[in-house]
N, C-alpha and C positions, 0 to 999 in steps of 0.2 A: 504494500500500499504506499502510495506517495505521501510523504509528510508535508508537502507544500500545500498552502492554502490556495484553492482555486476560486476565483471570483467569476460569477456569471451575471452579465447584465441582460435581463430578460429582453429588453427592446433591441439592443444591439446584437446579441448573440443568438436569440431565438426567433422573435417575430415582433415587428413594430406595432402590431395591434392585437395583443393577446385577448382572446374572447371565447367564451363558451366552455363547455365541459368536454364534449366529444368531437371526433373528426367531422361529423355531420355539421357541426357548427362552424367549421373552417380550420385551416392549417394551424392557426394560432391558439388552438384549444388547450385546455388544462391537461387532458390525456396525453397530447403530444409533448407538452412541456415536461410532464412527469417522466415520460420515456426518454426525453433529452437529459433531464437532471439525474435520474437514477444511476446511470453509469459513472458519472462524476462522483457520486456519493460512494459507490462501490470501490472506486480506485484512488480516492483521496481521503486523507484523514479529516480534512475540514473543507467545507464548501460554503461560500458566502454568495447569496443571491441578492442582487441589487435590482429593485423594482422601479427605480426612478425613470422618469421620461414618459410615463403613462399614468394617468390618475383614475381610470375607470375600470379597474380590475373587478370583475364580477365575483360574487360569492361562489358560483358554480366552478369558475376557472380555478379559484384558489383552493376550493375543496378537493377537486380532482387532482390538481398539481401537487398539493402538499399533504392533505389527508390521504390521498391515494398512495403515497409512499408507504404508508402503514398497511392500508387495505389490499393494495395490489402488488407492491414491490417487496413485501416481507421485511421492511425495516421496522425496528421496534421504536417505541416512543423514546426510550433512553438513548438509542443510537442517534436519532434525529436531534435530540436536545444537546447531545455532546458534540455533534459534528456538523450541524446545519445552522447557519445564521442567515437572516434576511432582513432587509431594510428598505424603507422608502422615506426619503428625507423630507418630503412635503406632506404626505398623507399618512399619518401615524396609525389611522384606523385600519389600514391595509395589513399592517403587522399584527394588529389585534385579531383580525379575522383569521389570519393564517394560524396564529396561536390556538384560536378556538377550534378550527377545523382539524388541526393535529390532535388536540385533546379529544374531540368527538370521535375521531378515528380510533384513538387508543381505547376509548370506552367501548366502541363497537366491536373491537377485536379481542376484548378480554374474555 
């Protein structure tokens, strides 16, 4: 496992308009982002996701992208808390929604 911290900027590295939960919602959906993010989490000790540059992340995108790491990618809550960080410098509520969706996924999978 790589000890380097990798930073992913959602808008620059994934899609300029992240939206929706499933591929039927478009290429920038939460499922596609989850599948983009998971290999980084498997190969790096720490991953930082920067959500700056877009202010309209929907709950369904965030739930699938981050909560789906527990439900679909077999990460544990403890692994995510230890190895995944995320931020949005302008809209702090986005971070709170991600925290909530990860916590909900943890409870769903207990």
